[in-house]
C-alpha positions in Angstrom: 98.0 60.9 109.4 94.6 62.8 110.9 96.8 63.8 114.4 100.0 65.1 112.3 96.8 67.1 110.0 95.6 68.6 113.2 98.9 69.4 115.0 100.0 71.2 112.0 97.2 73.3 112.2 97.4 74.0 115.5 101.2 75.2 115.3 100.3 77.0 112.0 97.5 78.9 113.9 99.8 80.1 117.1 102.5 81.2 114.2 99.5 83.4 113.0 96.8 84.8 115.2 94.8 86.1 112.5 93.7 82.4 111.5 92.2 81.7 114.7 89.5 84.7 113.4 88.9 83.3 110.1 85.6 81.1 109.4 87.3 78.9 107.8 89.1 77.7 110.7 85.9 77.0 112.2 85.0 75.1 109.3 87.9 73.0 109.1 87.1 72.2 113.1 83.5 71.5 111.8 84.3 69.0 109.1 86.8 67.1 110.9 83.8 67.0 114.0 81.5 65.6 110.8 84.4 63.3 109.8 84.2 61.5 112.9 80.8 61.7 113.9 79.8 59.8 110.4 82.1 57.2 110.6 81.4 56.7 113.9 84.8 57.4 115.2 83.9 58.5 118.6 86.9 57.7 120.6 89.7 58.5 118.0 87.6 62.4 117.4 87.1 62.9 121.0 90.8 62.0 121.7 92.5 64.0 118.9 89.8 67.1 119.8 90.8 66.9 123.3 94.8 66.9 122.6 94.2 69.8 120.2 92.5 71.8 122.7 95.2 70.8 125.6 97.7 72.0 122.8 95.9 75.6 122.5 95.4 76.0 126.1 99.4 75.3 126.6 100.3 77.9 124.0 97.8 80.7 123.7 97.1 83.1 126.4 93.6 83.8 125.3 91.4 81.0 126.1 88.8 81.8 123.9 91.0 79.9 120.6 90.3 76.5 122.3 86.2 77.3 122.2 85.7 75.7 118.3 87.5 72.3 119.9 85.5 72.4 122.9 82.1 73.4 121.1 82.7 70.9 118.4 83.2 67.7 121.0 79.4 68.5 121.8 78.1 67.4 118.5 80.7 64.5 117.9 79.6 61.4 119.8 77.7 59.4 117.3 75.9 57.0 119.7 74.5 56.9 123.2 73.7 53.6 124.1 75.5 53.6 127.0 74.4 53.4 130.4 76.0 54.8 133.6 77.7 51.2 134.1 78.6 50.9 130.5 80.2 54.3 129.7 83.5 53.7 127.9 86.7 55.0 129.9 88.0 57.6 127.7 84.8 59.5 128.2 85.9 59.8 132.3 89.6 60.0 131.4 89.5 62.7 128.5 87.2 65.7 130.5 90.3 64.8 133.6 92.7 66.0 130.7 90.9 68.7 129.5 90.4 69.9 133.1 94.3 69.3 133.5 94.6 71.7 130.6 92.8 74.8 132.5 94.7 74.3 135.2 98.3 74.5 133.5 97.1 77.6 131.0 95.9 79.2 134.3 99.0 79.1 135.9 101.1 79.4 133.1 99.8 82.5 132.2 99.3 83.6 135.9 95.7 84.6 135.3 93.9 87.0 138.1 91.1 85.8 140.0 88.2 87.7 138.3 84.5 87.0 140.3 82.0 86.5 137.3 78.2 88.0 138.0 77.4 84.8 137.7 79.3 82.9 140.8 77.4 83.4 143.9 74.3 82.2 142.0 75.6 79.2 140.2 78.0 78.1 143.7 74.4 78.3 145.4 73.0 75.9 142.6 75.8 73.3 143.5 75.1 73.9 147.3 71.4 73.1 146.3 72.7 69.7 144.4 74.6 68.6 147.9 72.0 69.7 149.9 69.5 67.5 147.7 71.0 64.5 149.2 69.6 65.2 152.6 66.1 64.2 150.8 67.0 62.3 148.3 65.5 58.2 148.4 68.5 57.1 146.2 72.0 57.4 146.7 74.5 55.9 144.6 77.6 56.3 142.4 75.5 57.4 140.1 74.3 60.7 142.1 78.0 61.5 142.8 78.6 61.5 139.0 76.0 64.0 138.5 77.2 65.9 141.0 80.5 65.9 139.1 78.8 67.0 136.6 77.4 70.1 138.3 81.1 71.0 139.3 82.0 70.6 136.0 79.8 73.1 135.1 81.0 75.9 137.7 84.5 74.9 136.6 83.8 75.8 132.4 82.1 79.6 133.8 85.1 80.0 136.3 88.1 79.4 134.0 86.4 81.4 130.9 85.0 84.3 133.0 88.9 84.5 134.3 90.8 83.9 131.2 89.4 84.7 127.7 90.4 88.4 126.8 88.9 91.3 124.8 86.0 91.5 123.3 84.9 88.2 121.4 81.2 88.4 120.4 81.2 88.5 116.6 83.9 85.3 117.0 81.5 83.3 119.2 78.6 84.3 116.8 80.6 82.9 113.6 81.7 80.1 115.1 77.7 79.6 116.2 76.5 79.8 112.6 79.5 77.2 111.8 77.9 75.1 114.1 74.7 75.4 113.1 75.6 74.2 109.5 76.9 71.5 110.9 74.1 70.2 113.3 71.9 70.7 109.9 74.3 68.8 108.3 74.3 65.9 110.4 70.2 65.9 110.8 70.0 65.7 106.9 72.7 62.9 106.5 70.5 61.2 109.1 67.3 61.4 107.1 69.1 60.4 103.9 70.7 56.8 105.5 67.7 56.4 107.0 66.0 54.6 104.4 62.4 55.0 105.0 62.3 58.9 106.1 58.2 59.3 106.0 58.0 56.3 108.4 61.1 57.8 110.7 59.0 60.6 110.4 56.1 59.1 111.6 58.1 57.5 114.6 60.0 60.7 115.1 63.0 57.9 115.4 65.7 60.7 115.0 68.8 60.4 117.1 72.3 61.8 116.2 73.8 60.0 119.1 74.8 63.3 121.0 71.5 64.4 121.3 67.4 63.8 120.1 64.8 65.6 118.7 64.8 68.2 121.7 68.1 68.6 122.4 68.8 69.3 118.5 66.1 71.6 118.5 67.4 73.4 121.3 70.6 74.3 119.5 69.1 75.0 116.4 67.2 77.9 117.4 70.8 79.1 119.1 72.3 79.1 115.7 69.6 79.9 113.6 69.5 83.1 115.7 73.2 83.7 115.5 72.8 83.2 111.8 70.3 86.2 111.0 72.5 88.6 112.7 74.8 88.2 109.8 71.9 88.1 107.3 71.8 91.6 109.1 74.9 92.3 108.8 77.3 90.8 106.4 77.3 91.9 102.8 76.9 87.8 101.9 73.1 88.0 102.8 72.1 85.2 99.9 74.3 82.9 101.4 73.2 83.6 104.8 69.7 83.8 103.3 70.2 80.2 102.2 72.1 79.2 105.6 68.6 80.2 107.7 66.3 78.3 105.4 68.1 74.9 105.4 68.4 75.4 109.2 64.6 76.0 109.6 64.1 73.0 107.6 66.2 70.6 109.7 64.5 72.2 112.9 61.3 71.1 111.1 62.7 67.8 110.9 63.9 67.3 114.6 60.1 66.6 115.3 60.2 68.4 118.6 57.1 70.3 118.3 58.2 72.5 121.7 61.3 73.3 119.8 59.5 74.5 116.7 57.0 76.8 118.6 59.8 78.1 121.0 61.3 79.5 117.4 57.7 80.5 116.3 57.7 82.6 119.7 61.0 83.9 118.8 60.3 84.7 115.4 58.8 88.3 115.4 61.7 89.2 117.6 64.4 88.2 115.0 62.2 89.6 112.2 62.5 92.8 114.1 66.0 92.6 114.6 66.4 92.4 111.1 64.3 95.9 110.2 64.5 97.9 112.7 67.0 100.7 111.8 67.9 99.0 109.1 68.5 101.8 105.9 67.9 99.9 103.2 64.4 98.5 104.2 63.4 96.9 100.9 66.9 95.3 100.3 66.3 93.4 103.8 62.4 92.5 102.7 63.6 90.9 99.2 66.1 88.8 101.3 63.4 87.9 103.7 60.9 86.9 100.7 63.7 84.6 99.4 63.7 82.4 102.5 59.7 82.5 102.3 59.8 81.1 99.0 62.6 78.6 99.5 60.7 77.1 102.4 57.5 76.7 99.9 59.2 75.5 97.4 60.7 72.6 99.7 57.9 72.1 101.2 55.6 72.4 98.0 57.4 70.1 96.5 58.5 67.5 99.0 54.5 67.6 100.7 54.5 63.8 102.1 57.8 64.5 104.4 56.0 67.1 106.0 52.2 65.6 106.4 54.1 63.5 109.1 55.2 66.7 111.3 51.8 68.9 110.8 49.6 65.6 111.9 52.1 65.8 115.2 50.5 69.3 115.8 47.3 68.1 115.5 48.1 65.6 117.9 49.2 68.2 120.3 46.5 69.0 122.2 46.0 65.1 123.7 49.4 64.4 123.8 50.7 67.2 125.6 48.2 66.7 128.7 50.8 64.2 130.2 53.4 66.9 130.3 50.6 68.8 133.0 50.4 65.6 134.9 54.2 65.7 135.2 54.3 69.0 136.4 51.7 68.0 138.9 53.4 65.4 140.2 56.7 67.6 140.3 54.7 70.0 142.8 53.8 67.2 144.7 57.2 66.6 144.9 58.3 70.0 146.0 55.6 69.9 148.4 57.0 67.1 150.2 60.5 68.4 150.4 60.1 72.4 149.4 63.2 73.5 150.9 65.8 71.4 149.6 63.6 68.9 146.9 63.2 65.8 146.8 66.9 65.4 145.5 68.6 65.2 142.2 66.5 61.7 141.1 63.6 62.6 142.2 61.9 61.4 139.3 62.7 57.3 138.8 60.9 54.9 137.5 62.4 51.2 137.9 65.8 52.7 136.0 64.6 55.1 134.3 66.0 58.7 135.5 63.6 61.2 134.3 63.4 65.1 133.9 59.8 66.7 134.6 59.8 68.7 131.3 59.8 72.3 132.4 63.1 73.6 134.1 61.0 75.4 136.7 58.9 72.5 138.0 62.1 70.6 137.5 64.1 72.6 139.8 61.3 72.8 142.9 60.9 69.2 142.9 64.5 68.2 143.0 66.0 71.2 144.5 63.4 72.9 146.3 63.6 76.9 146.7 67.1 76.9 147.3 67.5 75.5 143.6 65.1 78.0 142.8 66.4 80.9 144.0 69.6 80.4 142.3 67.8 80.0 138.9 65.7 82.9 139.6 69.1 84.8 140.4 70.7 83.7 137.6 67.7 84.8 135.2 67.7 88.1 136.4 71.6 88.2 136.2 71.3 86.9 132.5 69.5 89.9 131.7 71.4 92.7 133.8 74.7 91.4 132.1 72.8 91.5 128.4 71.3 94.9 128.6 74.3 96.5 129.7 75.1 98.7 126.9 73.2 96.6 124.8 74.9 95.9 121.3 73.3 93.9 118.2 75.4 91.4 119.0 74.3 91.0 122.7 70.7 91.3 121.6 71.0 88.6 119.4 72.6 86.1 121.4 70.2 87.0 124.6 67.0 86.3 121.5 68.5 83.1 121.2 69.2 82.0 124.6 65.2 83.2 125.2 64.6 80.7 122.5 65.9 77.9 124.2 64.6 78.8 127.5 61.6 78.9 125.7 61.8 75.9 125.1 62.9 74.8 128.4 59.2 75.3 129.6 57.2 72.1 128.2 61.3 70.2 127.7 64.4 69.2 129.4 66.7 72.4 128.4 68.8 73.7 131.3 70.2 71.0 132.8 71.4 69.2 129.6 75.3 69.2 129.1 75.8 70.7 125.9 73.2 73.6 126.2 74.8 74.2 130.2 78.1 74.4 128.5 77.0 77.0 125.8 75.4 79.1 128.3 77.7 79.5 130.7 80.6 80.3 127.8 78.1 82.6 126.1 77.6 84.6 129.5 81.1 84.7 130.0 82.1 85.9 127.0 79.5 88.7 127.3 80.8 89.7 130.8 84.1 90.0 129.8 82.6 92.2 126.5 81.3 94.2 129.3 84.5 94.5 131.2 86.5 96.3 127.7 83.3 98.2 127.1 83.5 100.5 130.2 83.5 104.4 129.5 87.0 106.1 130.1 86.6 108.2 133.4 88.5 111.5 132.9 89.7 113.5 136.1 89.7 116.7 135.3 92.1 118.8 136.9 91.1 122.7 137.9 94.1 125.0 136.4 94.4 128.7 136.4 94.0 130.0 132.6 95.1 133.5 133.2 
């Protein structure tokens, strides 16, 4: 029955392209994702979403319309108590089916090969991953698994940079708003079902399955920023004010101190975005006050929930000395193997594969100077792409990515699966928008006016 509903929805959408662009379409897909997540129907949900993606890729020329299914799959898994040895087979098979859909779409619609601006830097990153094997103390099937994941990221970027059509910045921003509501609701439901909320806050137990505290915070930073765009540009400002307030609360409840601080860092940019060149500043000030009042009211009435969050920040200076120790350890690894790094498993303790909680230090330690050059090259390209003929949509997406990467200075962000997919798709969408915004070059012919 569920399959029939999704199938009918896809077929109807194919007959009416406008449906793809309606917010209710995104809400419907995210509602299914939430239902599967809430009921622990990971296998069913992932299978149906991959099948739906396959249908869209087969029938629809513009691949941007597969993104609602692809992005929702990132937040559908409700449990992650697996190791690499116990991952269910379907999590290997379903990506293969999805990749098959990419291949069929590419050849069916006879796409022309287009090189994206990130093509060379990300190929350099993949090369760095393979070369890092030379210095790795651990080379096993798990190493190969992570190399395949890296190749999958590259495939995501190369596919969408060639198959997305037209200008889709507002499309992706509206999708991000719905996804922000989805994962905020997941956080809310998690605490409703946890029993002793205060104890959960004190012990930082939050785990949504697809991600824990810091991961959730990263994506909320991106999605809150997207919602700010609509607070400025939509006529339904009161709705977006409430959504922003709800998402900020859920960001606090992720208990990610680094994520919360990263949001504080970009907050002045978001406020500036709201007011800069906005004609009716009194109106915008009113809605900003509404958000502040909502935050104060909830914190005032539920103070006992926010005391554990505050206490975590009080203990922040002492506890984050451990981060500095990790960065020192990463630098030692880098000095041992400065060119190619110490390998993807540079930080392994017993059976635990860890990160160095800083994008730059982790890259230096694991992939050396080669990987670091790729990372810096990507940063330069990103700013170049976003600041070329900047628009309100590109500016807000750039602020979102800055916030996520500020978080990456003290936590694991850049190499996380959801972020990498979101990142490469965002860059592809912005690059294609730039292609379609190039000024028309007029060739003037000299004529005799006599």
